[in-house]
C-alpha positions in Angstrom: 124.0 146.2 111.2 121.7 149.2 110.8 118.7 150.9 112.4 116.6 148.3 114.2 119.3 145.6 114.0 120.5 143.4 116.7 123.9 141.7 116.9 125.0 138.4 118.3 128.5 137.1 118.4 129.2 133.5 117.2 132.5 132.2 118.7 132.7 129.3 116.3 130.8 126.5 114.7 129.3 126.6 111.2 129.8 130.4 110.8 133.5 130.2 111.8 135.4 131.7 114.7 135.1 135.4 115.6 132.1 136.2 113.5 129.2 138.4 114.4 125.7 138.1 113.0 123.4 141.2 112.6 119.7 140.5 112.4 117.4 142.9 110.4 113.7 142.4 110.8 112.0 142.0 107.5 108.2 142.0 107.6 107.0 142.6 104.1 106.7 139.6 101.8 105.7 139.6 98.2 102.8 137.5 97.1 104.0 135.5 94.0 105.4 132.0 94.3 109.0 131.9 95.4 111.7 131.1 92.7 113.7 127.9 92.8 117.3 129.1 93.1 118.7 130.1 96.5 119.9 133.5 95.3 116.5 134.2 93.7 114.8 133.1 96.9 117.0 135.6 98.9 116.0 138.4 96.5 112.3 137.3 96.7 112.3 137.2 100.5 114.4 140.4 100.9 114.3 143.0 98.0 117.2 144.8 99.7 119.6 141.9 99.1 120.8 143.0 95.6 122.1 146.2 97.3 124.0 144.1 99.8 125.6 141.7 97.3 128.5 144.1 96.4 129.5 144.0 100.1 130.3 140.3 99.8 132.8 141.0 97.0 135.0 143.5 98.8 138.6 142.6 99.3 140.8 145.0 101.3 143.2 144.6 104.1 141.4 147.3 106.1 137.8 146.5 105.4 136.0 143.9 107.5 133.4 142.7 105.0 130.3 140.6 105.2 131.0 136.9 104.8 127.4 135.7 104.1 123.8 136.7 103.9 120.9 134.5 104.8 117.2 134.6 105.9 115.9 133.0 109.1 112.4 132.7 110.5 111.7 133.5 114.1 108.6 131.6 115.0 108.3 133.3 118.4 107.4 136.6 116.8 106.3 135.3 113.3 108.9 137.4 111.5 111.6 137.0 108.9 115.1 138.3 109.6 117.9 139.1 107.2 121.2 138.0 108.8 124.5 139.5 107.8 127.7 137.6 108.9 130.9 139.5 109.4 134.2 139.3 111.2 134.2 140.1 114.9 136.8 142.1 116.8 136.4 143.1 120.4 138.7 146.1 120.3 137.8 149.3 118.4 138.7 153.0 118.2 135.9 153.7 120.6 137.6 151.7 123.4 140.9 153.5 122.7 139.2 156.9 123.0 137.4 155.9 126.2 140.6 154.6 127.9 142.4 157.8 127.0 139.5 159.9 128.1 139.4 158.2 131.5 143.1 159.0 132.1 142.9 162.4 130.3 145.9 161.5 128.2 146.7 162.2 124.5 146.6 159.5 121.9 150.0 158.6 120.7 150.8 160.6 117.5 152.7 157.9 115.7 149.9 155.3 116.3 147.2 157.7 115.2 149.0 158.6 112.0 149.4 154.9 111.1 145.8 153.9 111.7 144.4 157.1 110.2 146.3 156.2 107.0 144.7 152.7 107.1 141.2 154.2 107.5 141.8 156.6 104.6 143.1 153.8 102.4 140.0 151.7 103.1 137.6 154.6 102.7 139.2 155.6 99.4 138.9 152.0 98.2 135.1 152.0 99.0 134.5 155.4 97.4 136.3 154.3 94.2 133.8 151.5 94.0 130.9 153.9 94.6 130.2 152.3 98.0 129.3 154.6 100.9 129.9 153.4 104.5 127.0 155.4 105.9 127.6 154.3 109.5 131.1 155.5 110.2 131.9 156.0 113.9 134.7 154.9 116.3 133.0 151.7 117.4 132.8 150.7 113.7 136.6 150.9 113.2 137.8 147.6 114.7 141.3 146.9 115.9 142.4 143.5 114.6 145.7 144.1 116.3 147.5 147.0 118.0 148.5 148.5 114.7 146.0 147.1 112.3 142.5 148.4 111.9 139.5 147.6 109.7 136.3 149.5 108.9 133.3 147.3 109.8 129.5 147.4 109.8 129.1 148.7 106.3 125.5 149.5 105.5 123.4 150.2 102.5 120.7 152.6 101.4 117.9 150.1 102.2 119.2 149.5 105.7 119.6 153.2 106.6 116.3 154.6 105.4 113.7 152.9 107.6 112.6 155.8 109.7 110.7 153.7 112.3 113.7 151.5 113.0 116.0 154.6 112.9 114.1 156.4 115.6 113.9 153.3 117.8 117.7 152.8 117.6 118.4 156.5 118.2 116.3 156.4 121.4 118.2 153.3 122.6 121.6 155.1 122.0 121.6 158.9 122.2 125.2 158.9 120.9 124.2 157.0 117.8 123.2 159.9 115.5 125.8 162.4 116.7 128.4 161.0 114.2 126.1 161.5 111.2 126.4 164.3 108.8 123.6 167.0 108.8 122.1 165.7 105.5 122.3 162.1 106.6 119.8 162.8 109.4 117.3 163.3 106.5 118.4 160.0 104.9 120.5 161.8 102.2 123.8 159.9 102.0 126.9 160.5 99.8 130.6 160.1 100.0 130.8 163.5 101.6 128.6 162.1 104.5 131.4 159.6 105.3 133.9 162.6 105.3 131.8 164.4 107.9 131.7 161.2 110.1 135.5 160.7 109.7 136.0 164.3 110.7 134.0 163.8 113.9 136.1 160.7 114.6 139.4 162.6 114.2 138.0 165.4 116.3 137.1 163.0 119.1 140.5 161.3 119.0 142.5 164.6 119.2 140.3 166.2 121.9 139.6 163.2 124.2 142.3 164.3 126.6 140.4 167.4 127.6 136.7 166.9 126.6 134.5 164.3 128.3 132.1 162.0 126.5 128.9 164.0 126.9 130.6 167.3 126.0 132.0 165.6 122.9 128.5 164.4 121.9 127.1 167.9 122.3 130.0 169.4 120.3 129.4 167.0 117.4 125.7 167.9 117.4 126.2 171.6 117.7 128.7 172.0 114.8 125.9 170.8 112.4 124.3 174.2 112.8 126.9 176.4 114.5 130.3 175.6 112.8 132.0 178.3 114.9 131.9 175.9 117.8 134.8 174.0 116.2 137.0 177.1 116.5 137.2 177.0 120.3 138.2 173.4 120.4 140.9 173.9 117.8 142.2 176.8 119.9 142.3 174.7 123.0 144.2 172.0 121.1 146.8 174.5 120.2 147.1 175.8 123.8 147.5 172.2 125.1 150.1 171.5 122.4 148.3 168.5 121.0 150.6 166.7 118.5 150.1 167.7 114.8 147.7 170.4 115.8 148.6 172.5 112.7 147.5 169.7 110.4 144.2 169.2 112.2 143.6 173.0 112.3 143.7 173.0 108.5 142.0 169.6 108.0 138.9 169.5 110.3 137.2 172.7 109.1 137.3 171.4 105.6 135.9 168.0 106.6 133.1 169.5 108.8 131.5 171.9 106.3 127.7 171.9 106.8 127.1 172.0 103.0 128.3 168.6 101.5 129.4 170.3 98.3 131.9 172.4 100.2 133.4 169.4 102.0 136.7 167.9 100.8 137.0 164.4 99.3 139.0 161.5 100.8 141.7 162.1 98.3 142.0 165.7 99.6 142.3 164.4 103.2 145.1 162.1 102.1 146.9 165.0 100.4 146.6 167.3 103.4 147.8 164.7 105.9 150.3 162.5 104.0 151.6 164.8 101.4 151.6 168.3 102.9 152.5 167.2 106.4 154.9 164.7 108.0 152.3 162.0 108.6 153.5 158.4 108.1 151.4 155.2 107.7 151.9 151.5 107.0 149.1 151.7 104.4 150.4 150.4 101.1 148.4 152.8 98.9 149.9 155.8 100.7 153.3 155.0 99.1 151.8 156.7 96.1 152.3 160.0 97.9 156.0 159.5 98.7 158.6 161.3 96.7 159.0 159.3 93.5 162.3 157.8 92.3 163.6 160.2 89.5 162.9 158.8 86.0 166.5 159.1 84.9 167.6 156.9 87.8 165.0 154.3 87.1 165.9 154.3 83.4 169.5 153.8 84.2 168.7 150.8 86.4 166.5 149.3 83.8 169.0 149.4 80.9 170.0 145.8 81.1 168.7 142.3 80.6 165.5 140.7 82.0 167.2 139.2 85.1 168.5 142.6 86.1 165.2 144.3 85.5 163.4 141.8 87.6 165.9 142.3 90.4 165.3 146.0 90.3 161.5 145.3 90.5 162.1 143.2 93.6 164.3 145.7 95.3 161.8 148.5 94.7 158.7 146.5 95.2 156.9 149.2 97.1 157.6 151.9 94.5 154.8 151.9 91.9 156.6 154.3 89.6 159.6 151.9 89.3 157.3 148.9 88.7 155.5 150.7 86.0 158.6 151.8 84.1 160.1 148.4 84.5 157.1 146.6 83.0 156.8 149.1 80.1 160.5 148.4 79.4 159.8 144.6 79.4 156.8 145.1 77.1 159.0 146.9 74.6 161.6 144.1 74.5 161.3 141.5 71.6 160.5 137.9 72.4 164.1 136.7 71.9 165.4 139.2 74.5 162.5 138.6 76.9 163.2 134.9 77.1 159.6 133.8 76.8 158.0 131.8 78.0 159.0 132.7 81.6 159.2 130.1 84.3 156.3 130.1 86.8 158.4 131.8 89.4 158.5 135.0 87.3 154.8 134.7 86.5 154.1 134.5 90.2 156.3 137.6 90.7 154.0 139.6 88.4 151.0 138.3 90.3 152.6 139.6 93.5 153.1 143.0 92.0 149.5 143.1 90.9 148.4 142.3 94.4 150.7 144.8 96.1 149.7 147.7 93.7 146.1 146.7 93.1 144.8 150.2 93.2 147.0 151.5 90.3 145.3 150.8 87.0 148.4 151.2 84.8 150.3 148.6 86.8 147.3 146.2 86.5 147.2 146.7 82.7 150.9 146.3 82.1 151.1 143.2 84.3 148.2 141.6 82.5 149.8 142.4 79.1 153.0 140.7 80.2 151.2 137.7 81.6 149.2 137.2 78.4 152.4 137.4 76.4 154.2 134.9 78.6 151.4 132.4 79.0 150.5 132.7 75.3 154.0 131.7 74.4 154.0 128.9 76.9 150.9 127.4 75.4 152.1 127.9 71.9 155.2 125.8 72.6 153.5 123.2 74.8 149.6 123.0 75.0 150.0 121.0 78.2 152.2 123.5 79.9 151.6 124.2 83.5 149.5 127.3 84.2 149.3 129.2 87.5 145.7 128.2 88.4 145.7 128.3 92.2 142.9 130.2 93.9 145.2 133.1 94.9 146.0 133.9 91.3 142.3 133.8 90.4 141.5 136.0 93.4 144.1 138.6 92.4 142.7 138.8 88.8 139.1 139.1 89.9 139.9 141.6 92.6 141.7 143.7 90.0 138.6 144.1 88.0 136.5 144.8 91.1 139.0 147.5 92.1 138.7 149.1 88.6 135.1 148.5 87.5 135.3 151.4 85.0 138.2 149.9 83.0 136.9 148.0 80.1 140.4 147.3 78.8 141.3 145.6 82.1 138.2 143.4 81.9 139.2 142.2 78.5 142.7 141.3 79.6 141.6 139.6 82.7 139.0 137.5 80.8 141.7 136.5 78.3 143.9 135.4 81.2 141.1 133.5 82.9 140.3 131.7 79.7 143.9 130.5 79.5 143.8 129.4 83.2 140.5 127.6 82.8 142.2 125.1 80.5 143.8 123.6 83.6 142.2 120.8 85.5 140.2 122.0 88.5 140.6 125.7 87.5 137.0 125.8 86.2 135.6 124.8 89.5 137.6 127.4 91.4 136.5 130.1 89.0 132.9 129.1 89.3 133.1 129.2 93.1 134.7 132.6 92.9 131.4 133.8 91.3 132.8 134.2 87.8 129.5 133.3 86.1 127.7 136.1 87.8 130.7 138.4 87.1 130.6 137.7 83.3 126.9 138.1 83.0 127.0 141.4 84.9 129.7 142.7 82.4 127.7 141.4 79.4 124.8 143.5 80.7 126.9 146.6 81.7 129.3 146.7 78.7 127.0 145.3 76.0 128.3 148.0 73.6 131.9 146.9 74.0 132.5 144.2 71.5 135.8 143.0 73.0 134.2 142.4 76.4 131.3 140.6 74.8 133.5 138.3 72.7 135.9 137.6 75.6 133.1 137.1 78.0 131.3 134.6 75.8 134.6 132.8 75.2 135.3 132.6 78.9 131.8 131.3 79.5 132.5 128.5 77.0 135.8 127.7 78.5 134.3 127.4 82.0 131.3 125.2 80.8 132.8 122.8 78.3 133.9 119.5 79.8 133.4 120.9 83.4 131.2 120.0 86.3 128.9 122.9 86.9 128.8 123.6 90.6 125.8 125.9 90.5 123.5 126.2 87.5 121.4 129.0 89.0 123.4 132.0 87.6 123.4 130.4 84.1 119.6 130.5 84.0 119.9 134.2 83.4 122.4 133.8 80.6 120.0 133.1 77.6 118.3 136.5 77.8 121.6 138.4 78.1 123.3 136.5 75.3 120.4 136.9 73.0 120.5 140.7 73.6 124.3 140.7 72.9 123.8 138.9 69.6 121.0 141.2 68.7 123.3 144.1 69.2 125.8 142.6 66.7 123.5 141.1 64.0 126.2 140.8 61.3 129.2 139.9 63.5 130.2 136.3 62.5 132.7 135.9 65.4 130.1 137.0 67.9 127.5 134.6 66.4 130.0 131.8 66.7 130.8 132.5 70.3 127.1 132.9 71.1 126.1 129.6 69.4 128.8 127.8 71.3 127.5 129.0 74.7 123.9 128.4 73.7 124.7 124.8 72.8 126.2 124.1 76.2 123.3 125.9 77.9 120.9 123.6 76.1 122.8 120.5 77.2 122.8 121.8 80.8 119.1 122.4 80.8 119.6 126.1 81.5 117.3 127.3 78.6 113.6 127.5 79.8 110.8 126.1 77.7 109.4 129.5 76.7 112.8 130.3 75.3 113.2 127.3 73.0 111.7 128.8 69.9 113.7 132.0 70.1 117.0 130.2 70.7 116.3 127.8 67.8 115.6 130.8 65.6 118.9 132.3 66.7 120.8 129.2 65.7 119.2 129.2 62.3 119.9 132.9 61.8 123.6 132.4 62.8 124.0 129.6 60.2 122.5 131.7 57.5 124.8 134.6 58.4 128.0 132.6 58.0 127.8 129.1 56.6 131.5 129.3 55.8 132.5 129.1 59.5 132.6 125.3 60.2 132.9 125.7 64.0 129.8 127.9 64.1 127.9 125.4 61.8 128.8 122.5 64.0 127.8 124.2 67.3 124.6 125.6 65.8 123.4 122.2 64.6 124.4 120.5 67.8 122.4 123.2 69.7 119.4 122.7 67.4 119.6 118.9 67.9 119.7 119.3 71.6 116.7 121.6 71.6 114.7 119.4 69.1 115.4 116.4 71.3 113.4 117.9 74.2 111.0 120.3 72.5 108.5 119.8 69.7 108.2 123.6 69.6 111.9 123.9 68.8 111.5 121.2 66.1 108.6 123.1 64.5 110.8 126.3 64.5 113.2 124.4 62.2 110.6 123.0 59.8 108.0 125.8 59.6 108.9 128.4 56.9 109.6 131.9 58.1 111.2 135.1 56.7 114.6 134.0 55.3 113.3 130.5 54.3 112.6 127.2 56.0 115.2 125.6 58.3 114.9 122.5 56.1 116.1 124.4 53.1 119.0 125.7 55.2 119.9 122.1 56.3 120.0 121.0 52.6 122.3 124.0 51.8 124.6 123.1 54.6 124.7 119.5 53.6 125.6 120.3 50.0 128.5 122.5 51.2 129.8 120.0 53.8 128.7 116.5 52.6 132.3 115.3 52.7 132.8 116.6 56.2 131.9 113.7 58.6 131.5 116.0 61.7 129.0 118.3 60.0 127.0 115.5 58.4 126.9 113.7 61.8 125.5 116.8 63.5 122.9 117.3 60.7 121.9 113.6 61.0 121.4 114.0 64.8 119.1 117.0 64.2 117.1 115.1 61.5 116.8 112.1 63.8 115.2 114.3 66.5 113.0 116.1 63.9 111.6 112.8 62.5 111.0 111.3 66.0 107.8 113.4 66.5 105.9 111.3 63.9 106.3 107.9 62.4 105.7 109.4 59.0 106.4 113.2 59.2 104.5 115.1 56.4 107.3 117.6 56.0 109.6 114.7 55.0 107.2 113.1 52.6 106.4 116.3 50.8 110.1 117.2 50.3 111.9 114.9 47.9 115.2 116.5 48.5 114.9 116.1 52.2 113.9 112.4 51.7 117.1 112.0 49.7 119.0 113.7 52.4 117.6 111.5 55.2 118.3 108.4 53.1 121.8 109.6 52.4 122.3 110.5 56.0 121.6 106.9 57.0 124.2 105.7 54.5 126.7 108.2 55.9 126.0 107.1 59.5 126.5 103.4 58.5 129.8 104.4 56.8 130.9 106.4 59.9 130.0 103.5 62.2 132.1 101.2 60.1 135.1 103.4 60.3 134.7 104.2 64.0 136.8 102.0 66.4 134.6 100.0 68.6 134.3 101.2 72.2 135.0 99.2 75.3 131.2 98.8 75.9 130.4 96.0 73.5 131.9 97.6 70.4 129.0 100.0 69.9 129.5 103.1 67.9 129.5 106.4 69.9 127.6 108.2 67.1 123.9 109.1 67.6 
């Protein structure tokens, strides 16, 4: 919901129970023809949608995120509307403040500390992801239950910078803009803008027992230009002995500085309230600020076997410093002491730790290292071993990377783990539905200079696509360009070339390579084979990819036969054949390519003019006959499965 938006509650049905839909008028339509995929259509109809997509990925106990975005047409006014679906909760901080204001009573100190901790936890989470709320006010902090709140109505730059809609909404609700930071009135938003708004919320909560609604609004507006107005309210709070007044006297002036650069950060607010004072909160993240368990005590507890260490971890589950030292102790233990592979109960225990301490990067890294070590051992001993592939595990791993978008090391580890999990039946579909294709492609673009991310990303793409039912091909249509850029960045890297050829082959089979890309991809296959003919897996995948492209495109076939810098593809085929003429799989893939090349003419001139190739085609036919003779007949009439 933003300037000019309207909101409707949907009690059930398709959108689900307790959801609210905000409608944003969208009048400007681009002129080109609309793309095919649903996501591209959304971007086409509403250019602001890419800014809103990150809001769909948020996962936090105290953030009420958008569930869905879609476009509707209102024929009555001939206008498009962008609709944002989010959770709906009837209660909010605003209602709590109004009830206390009516009775002129003070808000309970213990309750306020608890919910303030939750708000700070949520806001810190958003700011770590470089997401600004932009519309923070009491009515946008929902009460899911008496002691559980959620930030709601997150906005974006595009929704908060339409001046016409902004002015209309401000006239409809004179209180609307009073929560905004001074700079936000000029459409300049930053994390410090959220700090100002939160400061206004705290000010309203602690003063509602002696300041009425209109007076509070005028106070919020006046302190934008006359900060001294805050002094009198703080003095009155002290006179009326408002709980925790000393903390608020030191906190609010730092949050309500007119100059954004002079305002404190959300981390500073946490430090002032939950470290330097006696505030308490149920928020998990705030356990970071408790007094830590002394290292010598932790080390003493951890000087034992694996079972004892895991027991310590369970008994101190809320203490991140204990979890971290325990996992580092386990990582130092040799395999024979560690008792690998662990049973799934212990693996699930690590997943639980990752979920509980999601915001602590070191814990995520250590847990992923232990999981890779354990699952790797399990697969080494039994390739059919059971892996934890349920959606909650996948969700924890993906959420971990979203919580730490700057950690390239974590991305590599999570991709390695997801590659292991994708070997399980049905896991690939779960990962696809979790948006992993888009996730990988985004990282290939963002971290193209990180070789490990590129290699692991391509390997995971392969694992998700091979022998799997592709739920939605639309994201993969963007893959060819990104993968070509990655391979161009590592022109002499044989391992990267092999991973790239594997994915390109599957993309060609799925029809995700567009016609105008056929020649470039065919050239890439040929270049990869020239780079490393000694890598049999690369050779096989490259020739399978070339055969797949030549089957549907004469342009791709010409790319193989027409000489270019580096030599003709036909010469390369002959070289490969001479190297691997005793390898049935390589010869079979070469034969498949030749069959498609020769299909474009009954008597192809390039075959007639090349005696060596004529000999190769003839020999290929002999090899195929020999392979057919040695291949067991299939259930379908005893026909060979070879092309």
